[in-house]
Structures are given as C-alpha cells and as structure tokens.
N, C-alpha and C positions, 0 to 999 in steps of 0.2 A: 547463177551461183559461181561459175568459173570466171565470168567477166567481172564480177564484183570482187572475187578474190584477186584477180590480177591487178585491178586498181589499188586495192588495199596493199598488196605487197609491193608494188612499185612505188606507192606513196610512202610507206614505212622504210624501205630500203635506203640505207645510208650510202648512196652512190658516190663514188670518187669524183673529185672536183674535175671539171672540163668536159671531155667528150661524153662520159658516161652519164653525167648529169643532164646534158643536152639530149642524149638518147632516150633517158627516162622521161623527160618533158615531151619528146616526140611520141613515145609509146602512150603516155597518158592522154595526149591530144587525139591520137588515133582512137583509143578506146572511148573517149568522150564523143566523138564524131561517128563511131561505127559500133551499134550494138551487136553486130556480127563480127567484130574485129578479131575474135578468137578462132575463127573457122577458116578453113582452107579456101572456101568459096569466096571470102572477103577479098576484093581486088582493089587496088593494085598491091596491098599489104595485108599481112595477118600475123598474129603472134604464134610462135612456136616455142617449145620447151625442150631444152637439151640438158645432158648430164655429163659432167666430167667425172668419170668413175675413177677413183683413186684407191690404191691399196691401203690397208690399215696403217702402214708405217709412212704413208704419204711420200713413198719414193717411186712409185710407178703409176702410170695411167693407162687405162684401157681404151684403145682407139679402134675404130672399124674402118676397113677399107671399103668405102661406100660403093655399092654395086652400080649405081647410076652415075655418080660423079667420077668414080675412079681415084678418090683421094682419101688419105687418112683423116678422119674427122672424129669428133666426139660423138657419143650416142645421142639420139634425141629425134624429135620430129613434130608432127602436127597434133594439136589437141583433139580430143574425141568427146562425143556427147556424154560419156559416162564419167568424164574427169570432173572432179569437184574443186581441185586446186591446181595452180600452175606446178607447184612442186610435186603434186601427185601425177601429173602429166609426165614430167621428166622422169620420175621414178618408174612409172609404167613403161615408158620407152626404153629405159636403161635395162629394165628386167626383160622385156620382149626381145631386144636386140642382142642381149648377151646371154640370156638363160641363167644368169646368176641369181642366186637366192640370198636372203639376209642382207640386202642392201639397205643402208641408211642414208637419209638426205638431209642436208642443212636447208631449212625452209625459206632462207633468204638467198636471193641470187648472189653469184660471184660477179657476173658482169652482163652485159647486154651486147648483142651484136646484130646490126642490121645489114643484110647482104641480099643482092639480087640472085635469084635462081635462074640458071641459065639452061638446064636440062629438066627432063621429066614433066610431070603433070602440072607443075607450077612455074614452068619456064615463063620468064618475063615479069614475075611478081618479086616482091620483096618479103623476106622472112624477118619479122621482128623478133629475134631469138632471145629468150630469157634463159640464162645459163646457170645451172646449179651444180654444186659439189655433192657427189654421191660417194660414199665409202663401201667399198666391198669387204665382206666378211673373209677372214683368213680361211684358206683351204677349199674354197668353192671353185668349180671349174666352170669355164664359159663355154657357150655353145654358139657356133656361127649361125646366124639367122638367114632367111632368104634375102634380107636387105643388104647383106654384106658379101664381099669376096672373101673377107678374112677378119679376124679379130686378133689383137695382140697387145700384151703388156709392154710397155716401154719405160725404161728408166727416164725420169725427168730430165736428165742431162744426157740422155741417149735417144732422143726423138728422131723418127725417120726423116730423111732428107725430103726437101720440097713441101713441107708443111705450110698451110696457109697461114698468113699472119695472125688471123683471127683465132686459130687453134693455139698458136705459140703464146698469144696474150691470155687465153683462157687458162692454159697450163701455168703460166707465170702467176696469174691471179688466184688460181683455185688450188695450188699446192702450198701448204703452210709449212 
C-alpha cells in the first residue's frame, strides 16, 4: 500500500523543471527496482518522509536540533509498517517529533532531497527524502522529543546560521 502510494504521489507531482524532475525519475526507478524501497533495510538507498512545519501565517518554521547529527533540520524520518501513505508518514513523524496536535499536511510534496547519511544506524546509505509542507494550528505548544536536543520556531528571514543548503531550499520552496 505505501509503496503504491509513493509511486502514485511521485508520478502525479508536478515537479519543478531540472534537478527535481531528475530526482523524481531516480526515486521512481528506485521504487520500480526495489519492492522494499520504502524501508530502512533497503540498501544503499530508501525513501524517507519529512515535514517542513510552518505556522498558520507562513512566517515561521519549526526546526529540530537533531540529536545524532547536531544540526537544525526539518522534522521527519523513516517510513514504518503502519504507514499507509507518504504524506501520512511525514505527518506521523512531525507529530511524534514535535508533540504538536492539529497539524495539517499538503498531500503533494514540496520538494525531494537525496542525501547521504554519515552517522547513526543508516551511515553510508542515501535517504531519498520526500518533503511535505505541514501547517501547525495556532496556540499549540511543541514538546522536545528524545530525537532532538531542541526544537524552535524561526522566522523565515531569521533562520539559524549554518543551515544545510537542503534545509534552506526546503524553506524557500515550502513557505508561500
């Protein structure tokens, strides 16, 4: 079910011209060649789902200071057997990692990001990340999970120094 959803979402997604179209083609080839391509055990690559959590006004983004990597990143992670859709996996991850309730998700990706993992249990593999925009309900408070050193809201024009280019590109694409 999840594999089929990923193929359908990536096929329907109106990818921006250039690198994003090339990445979509790569992800679809990966899924065609790997029935287990959604799972962490698939090597050397597997799909992941992440969420750019944006406040209702679209002026701030919630980032996590990732415990393993030590960098500010968007929320997200590996797909799990109970996930029915890629968007559902991203929404589950955002909820688990932030404690926020009332999150809503755009079911179409914002962008794709292929990146090598250098630390933790997936070191040496590539994440084929499908990135979604998630909107937080006003007045809900976040809770720092065990996966993070910290969580914080940042104005889109006041992002922390040293952000990875992939996070900067996600914020630029995901904030309307």
